[in-house]
C-alpha positions in Angstrom: -89.2 -94.5 -104.7 -88.0 -93.3 -107.4 -91.7 -92.9 -108.9 -92.5 -90.3 -105.8 -89.6 -88.6 -106.2 -90.3 -88.1 -109.9 -93.9 -87.2 -109.1 -92.8 -84.7 -106.1 -90.4 -83.1 -109.1 -93.1 -82.5 -111.4 -95.4 -81.1 -108.4 -92.4 -78.5 -108.0 -92.1 -77.4 -111.5 -96.0 -76.9 -111.7 -95.7 -74.9 -108.5 -92.9 -72.7 -109.0 -93.6 -71.7 -112.9 -96.9 -70.2 -111.2 -95.8 -66.8 -110.0 -99.4 -65.8 -109.0 -100.0 -69.0 -106.9 -96.8 -68.8 -105.2 -97.7 -65.0 -104.3 -101.3 -66.2 -103.0 -99.2 -69.1 -100.9 -96.7 -66.8 -99.3 -97.2 -63.1 -99.5 -101.0 -62.9 -98.9 -101.1 -64.7 -95.8 -98.0 -62.4 -94.5 -99.7 -59.3 -95.4 -103.0 -60.9 -93.7 -101.3 -61.5 -90.5 -99.7 -58.1 -90.5 -102.9 -56.3 -90.9 -105.2 -58.3 -88.5 -102.2 -57.9 -85.4 -101.9 -54.5 -86.0 -106.0 -53.8 -86.1 -106.3 -55.9 -83.0 -103.2 -54.7 -80.9 -104.6 -51.3 -81.4 -107.9 -52.1 -80.3 -106.3 -53.4 -77.0 -104.2 -50.5 -76.6 -107.5 -48.4 -77.0 -108.7 -50.2 -74.3 -105.5 -50.5 -71.8 -103.9 -46.9 -72.6 -106.3 -44.7 -74.0 -108.9 -43.2 -71.8 -112.9 -43.1 -73.1 -114.1 -39.7 -72.9 -117.5 -39.6 -71.0 -120.1 -36.8 -70.1 -120.8 -36.3 -66.3 -124.1 -34.3 -65.8 -124.0 -33.5 -61.8 -127.3 -32.5 -60.7 -126.6 -33.3 -57.1 -124.0 -30.8 -56.3 -123.1 -32.9 -53.6 -120.2 -35.0 -51.8 -121.8 -38.2 -53.4 -121.0 -36.4 -56.5 -117.6 -35.5 -56.0 -116.5 -38.9 -54.7 -118.5 -40.1 -58.1 -116.0 -37.8 -60.6 -113.1 -38.7 -58.5 -113.5 -42.5 -58.8 -114.2 -41.9 -62.4 -111.1 -40.1 -63.0 -109.1 -42.4 -60.5 -110.5 -45.4 -62.6 -107.8 -44.4 -65.6 -110.5 -45.5 -67.7 -112.1 -42.4 -68.4 -111.8 -38.9 -69.6 -114.5 -37.3 -67.6 -116.0 -33.8 -69.1 -118.7 -32.0 -67.2 -122.0 -31.4 -69.1 -124.8 -29.0 -67.5 -127.7 -30.4 -69.4 -129.2 -33.8 -69.3 -130.9 -33.1 -72.8 -127.9 -32.1 -74.5 -125.7 -34.9 -73.2 -128.4 -37.4 -74.1 -128.3 -35.7 -77.7 -124.0 -36.1 -77.9 -124.5 -39.9 -77.0 -127.2 -40.5 -79.4 -125.4 -39.2 -82.5 -122.1 -41.0 -81.2 -119.8 -37.9 -80.1 -119.8 -39.7 -76.7 -120.1 -43.6 -75.8 -121.4 -42.8 -72.2 -123.3 -40.2 -70.5 -123.5 -40.2 -66.5 -126.7 -38.5 -64.8 -126.6 -37.9 -61.4 -129.8 -37.1 -59.7 -130.9 -34.2 -57.8 -130.5 -34.5 -54.1 -128.7 -37.5 -54.1 -126.0 -36.4 -51.3 -128.6 -35.4 -49.2 -131.3 -37.9 -49.5 -128.7 -40.9 -49.2 -127.5 -39.5 -46.1 -130.9 -39.2 -44.2 -131.6 -42.5 -45.5 -128.3 -43.8 -44.0 -129.0 -41.4 -41.1 -132.7 -42.7 -40.4 -131.2 -46.4 -40.6 -128.3 -45.9 -38.0 -130.5 -44.5 -35.7 -133.3 -47.2 -35.7 -130.6 -49.6 -35.3 -129.1 -48.1 -32.5 -132.2 -47.2 -30.8 -133.2 -51.0 -31.0 -130.1 -51.7 -29.3 -130.9 -49.3 -26.2 -128.0 -47.1 -27.2 -130.2 -43.7 -28.1 -133.6 -42.3 -28.9 -134.8 -42.3 -32.4 -134.8 -38.9 -33.5 -135.3 -38.4 -37.3 -139.4 -39.2 -38.5 -139.5 -42.5 -39.9 -140.8 -40.9 -43.5 -140.2 -42.9 -46.5 -137.1 -41.7 -48.8 -137.2 -42.7 -52.3 -134.4 -44.6 -54.3 -132.1 -42.6 -56.3 -131.2 -43.7 -59.7 -128.0 -42.7 -61.6 -128.9 -42.8 -65.3 -126.7 -44.3 -67.8 -126.6 -43.1 -71.6 -125.0 -45.4 -73.6 -124.4 -44.9 -77.7 -126.5 -47.5 -79.1 -123.4 -48.8 -81.3 -121.6 -49.5 -77.8 -121.0 -53.3 -77.4 -123.0 -55.1 -74.9 -119.6 -56.1 -73.2 -119.0 -52.4 -72.6 -122.1 -51.7 -71.2 -121.7 -54.6 -68.4 -118.1 -53.3 -67.8 -119.3 -49.9 -67.4 -122.2 -50.7 -65.1 -120.1 -53.4 -62.9 -117.5 -50.6 -61.9 -120.4 -47.8 -61.2 -122.1 -50.1 -59.3 -119.0 -51.3 -57.1 -118.0 -47.6 -56.9 -121.7 -46.2 -55.5 -121.4 -49.6 -53.3 -118.1 -48.4 -51.6 -119.5 -44.7 -51.2 -122.6 -46.1 -49.5 -120.4 -48.5 -47.0 -118.5 -45.4 -46.3 -121.4 -42.9 -45.6 -122.6 -46.1 -43.3 -119.8 -46.4 -41.4 -119.2 -42.6 -40.9 -122.9 -42.3 -39.6 -122.3 -44.9 -37.0 -119.1 -43.0 -35.9 -121.1 -39.7 -35.8 -123.8 -41.2 -33.5 -121.4 -42.9 -31.2 -120.1 -39.5 -31.1 -116.3 -40.1 -32.3 -114.4 -37.8 -33.9 -115.2 -38.4 -37.7 -111.9 -37.2 -38.5 -110.2 -40.2 -37.5 -111.3 -43.4 -39.0 -113.3 -45.4 -36.7 -113.8 -48.4 -39.1 -111.8 -49.9 -41.4 -113.3 -49.1 -44.8 -110.6 -50.6 -47.2 -112.0 -53.8 -49.0 -111.1 -56.9 -46.9 -111.3 -59.5 -50.1 -109.7 -58.5 -52.9 -108.5 -61.0 -56.2 -105.7 -61.9 -57.7 -105.3 -63.5 -60.9 -103.0 -66.7 -61.2 -102.1 -68.4 -64.4 -102.2 -72.1 -64.2 -99.1 -73.3 -65.4 -97.3 -75.8 -64.0 -94.0 -73.8 -63.6 -96.2 -71.0 -62.2 -95.0 -68.5 -64.9 -97.3 -65.6 -65.8 -97.5 -65.9 -69.2 -100.3 -63.3 -70.5 -101.1 -63.7 -74.0 -101.1 -61.0 -76.5 -102.3 -60.3 -80.0 -99.3 -61.8 -81.8 -99.8 -65.1 -79.5 -103.3 -65.1 -81.0 -103.0 -64.3 -84.6 -99.8 -66.0 -85.6 -101.4 -69.4 -84.7 -104.9 -68.8 -85.6 -104.4 -67.3 -89.5 -101.1 -69.3 -90.1 -103.6 -72.1 -89.9 -105.8 -70.3 -91.9 -102.9 -69.9 -94.7 -102.2 -73.2 -94.3 -105.7 -74.9 -95.3 -105.8 -72.2 -98.0 -103.2 -74.4 -99.9 -106.2 -76.7 -100.6 -107.2 -73.9 -103.7 -103.9 -74.1 -105.8 -103.5 -78.1 -105.0 -107.2 -78.7 -106.3 -107.0 -76.1 -109.1 -103.7 -77.7 -110.2 -105.5 -81.3 -110.3 -108.4 -79.8 -112.0 -106.0 -78.5 -115.0 -104.3 -81.9 -115.4 -107.5 -83.8 -115.8 -109.2 -80.7 -118.3 -105.5 -80.5 -119.9 -105.4 -84.4 -120.8 -102.3 -84.7 -118.3 -104.2 -86.9 -115.9 -105.2 -89.5 -118.7 -101.0 -89.4 -119.9 -100.5 -90.3 -116.6 -102.8 -93.3 -116.3 -101.1 -94.7 -119.1 -97.9 -94.9 -117.2 -97.0 -98.0 -114.7 -97.9 -95.7 -111.6 -100.7 -95.7 -109.0 -102.9 -92.9 -108.2 -101.7 -93.0 -104.8 -97.9 -92.4 -106.0 -99.5 -89.6 -107.9 -101.4 -87.9 -104.5 -98.2 -88.7 -102.7 -95.8 -86.4 -105.1 -98.6 -83.7 -104.4 -98.9 -84.0 -100.6 -95.0 -84.0 -100.3 -94.7 -80.6 -102.1 -97.7 -78.9 -100.6 -96.7 -80.1 -97.1 -93.5 -78.5 -97.7 -95.1 -75.4 -98.5 -97.1 -75.3 -95.1 -94.1 -75.9 -93.5 -92.3 -73.1 -95.1 -95.5 -70.8 -94.5 -95.3 -71.5 -90.8 -91.3 -70.4 -90.7 -91.9 -67.5 -92.3 -95.1 -66.8 -89.7 -92.5 -67.6 -86.8 -89.9 -65.2 -88.4 -92.4 -62.6 -89.0 -93.5 -62.6 -85.4 -89.8 -62.8 -83.9 -88.4 -60.0 -86.2 -91.0 -58.0 -88.0 -93.4 -57.6 -85.4 -91.1 -55.6 -82.8 -89.9 -53.3 -85.4 -93.5 -52.1 -86.1 -94.5 -51.7 -82.5 -96.2 -55.2 -82.2 -95.5 -58.1 -79.3 -92.8 -60.2 -80.1 -93.4 -63.8 -80.7 -91.6 -66.0 -78.1 -90.7 -69.4 -79.3 -87.9 -70.1 -77.0 -88.2 -73.9 -76.1 -91.0 -74.5 -78.1 -90.4 -74.8 -82.1 -90.0 -78.5 -82.5 -93.6 -79.1 -80.8 -94.7 -75.9 -83.1 -93.5 -77.6 -86.0 -94.8 -80.9 -85.0 -98.5 -79.3 -85.0 -97.8 -77.5 -88.0 -96.9 -80.6 -89.9 -99.9 -82.5 -89.3 -102.2 -79.2 -89.8 -100.5 -79.4 -93.2 -100.9 -82.9 -93.7 -105.1 -82.3 -92.9 -105.0 -79.0 -95.3 -103.2 -81.3 -97.9 -105.8 -84.4 -97.6 -108.7 -81.8 -98.0 -107.2 -80.4 -101.1 -106.6 -83.9 -102.5 -110.1 -84.8 -102.1 -111.7 -81.4 -103.3 -109.0 -82.0 -106.9 -110.1 -85.7 -107.2 -114.0 -85.0 -107.2 -114.0 -81.6 -108.6 -114.4 -81.4 -112.4 -113.6 -77.8 -113.5 -111.7 -74.6 -111.5 -115.2 -73.1 -111.5 -115.9 -75.9 -109.2 -112.9 -76.3 -107.2 -112.2 -72.5 -106.7 -115.0 -70.9 -105.1 -116.1 -74.0 -103.1 -112.7 -74.7 -101.4 -112.3 -71.0 -100.6 -116.0 -70.8 -99.0 -115.3 -73.9 -97.5 -112.0 -73.0 -95.9 -114.0 -70.1 -94.7 -116.4 -71.8 -92.7 -113.6 -74.1 -91.4 -112.2 -71.0 -89.7 -115.4 -69.5 -88.5 -116.8 -72.4 -86.9 -113.1 -73.6 -85.6 -112.6 -70.4 -83.5 -110.2 -68.4 -85.8 -112.4 -65.4 -85.8 -114.8 -66.0 -82.9 -113.2 -67.6 -80.0 -115.2 -71.1 -79.5 -116.2 -70.0 -76.3 -118.6 -67.1 -77.3 -120.5 -69.1 -80.1 -123.7 -70.6 -79.2 -124.0 -74.2 -77.3 -124.8 -75.9 -80.8 -122.1 -74.1 -82.8 -119.5 -75.3 -80.0 -120.3 -78.8 -80.6 -120.1 -78.3 -84.6 -116.9 -76.6 -83.9 -115.2 -79.9 -82.7 -115.5 -81.4 -86.1 -113.5 -78.5 -87.7 -109.6 -79.6 -88.4 -108.9 -75.8 -87.9 -110.1 -75.9 -84.2 -108.0 -78.7 -83.5 -104.9 -77.3 -84.9 -105.7 -74.3 -83.4 -106.4 -76.3 -80.0 -102.9 -77.7 -80.1 -100.9 -74.3 -81.2 -102.8 -72.8 -78.0 -101.6 -75.7 -75.9 -98.0 -74.9 -77.0 -98.0 -71.4 -77.0 -100.1 -70.7 -74.0 -99.9 -73.6 -72.1 -96.6 -74.7 -72.0 -97.7 -78.5 -72.3 -95.3 -81.3 -73.5 -95.8 -83.7 -76.4 -98.1 -86.1 -74.9 -100.5 -83.4 -74.2 -101.2 -82.4 -78.1 -101.0 -86.2 -79.2 -105.4 -85.9 -78.9 -105.0 -83.0 -81.5 -102.3 -83.9 -84.0 -103.8 -87.4 -84.0 -107.3 -86.3 -85.1 -105.7 -83.8 -88.0 -103.5 -87.3 -89.2 -106.5 -89.5 -89.1 -108.7 -86.6 -91.4 -105.5 -86.7 -93.7 -105.6 -90.3 -93.7 -109.3 -90.1 -94.1 -109.6 -87.9 -97.0 -107.0 -89.3 -98.7 -108.5 -92.6 -98.8 -111.8 -91.0 -100.0 -109.8 -90.0 -103.0 -108.3 -93.1 -104.1 -111.4 -94.6 -103.5 -113.2 -92.4 -105.8 -110.7 -92.1 -108.5 -110.5 -95.8 -108.7 -114.3 -96.3 -108.8 -115.0 -93.3 -111.4 -111.8 -94.9 -113.9 -112.7 -98.4 -113.6 -113.6 -100.3 -116.4 
């Protein structure tokens, strides 16, 4: 035990003497989390609070176009700007001045009324209510043209198309009801048919306690980028190990009656403490600093023990990877670029940058081998799903087995390499 303590103390001295390394470990992750969260939170606010300016070219000048305009304004999603010329609207969208232009064709209201009146008369005539008056002439279908900025995301296009399609369907339904009402001789000033939607949707968060917990930018970014920061400790850890080998310190350690496991144990304890300290700073950032800069506050009430358990095992996994890299690497030129690139790859396939469900199927399978994915799922279980300790056992078990596996490989590799 004394040997482990001495080894740990040695690592503490090495770490505290490297001010640049300490800055990378503690200051850079905090700046990274603040920057990413501010960017994403502003993006959410743009979508939720600010209206998107769009162009509306009304070549119909009828009641349908009036209803479309009223519906677009009432949605609180768009700032409708009326434009007279379709060609000019197309150019404005093409150049990125506006993201969307809606073109309502000529005679939209007139032809819709004729089409509905013809259909209603045909139905009533079949039931013998009255004779068909209008000639059964085909009426061409109308097309509402949507011009999108080429840089618009597909999700935005789909959302706009769905909203406008729903809007037009509602207008058509109301017109059909009104036509029936008129054909039946009823006063159309008082609604004869109920036009309100019968089926509606209600979002329910499937928590056991039925409390609606809506995830925000803070709850998503604190766990994700904390994991990213924790795994970045493999860089200073592996670089310190390479320095010991290149400076001859490791040769002197081998002459002492100390096993390689003890040497690795001292490094593991120090950098595990660094990982937990990183996590604590991230939590303090989300709880106290974020509200001061108009970001959502991180809610951790009643979850701290589970959160630190997840951080502990995530730190173990990162330490194990750093020990393995430091053991295998022969120079800083090998350990630093490889370590940084490997952490980025683990983050990418682990869901830190892009949600796993948005990845292709084969990438979703590959993401299961990333320790960042295990840690991220465990953090989300605690932050968003409000689970207990039993539910996070699978993820933290994988993280612990990853630490054991990488540490054993490092010890075995070192023994075989230095075997006489």
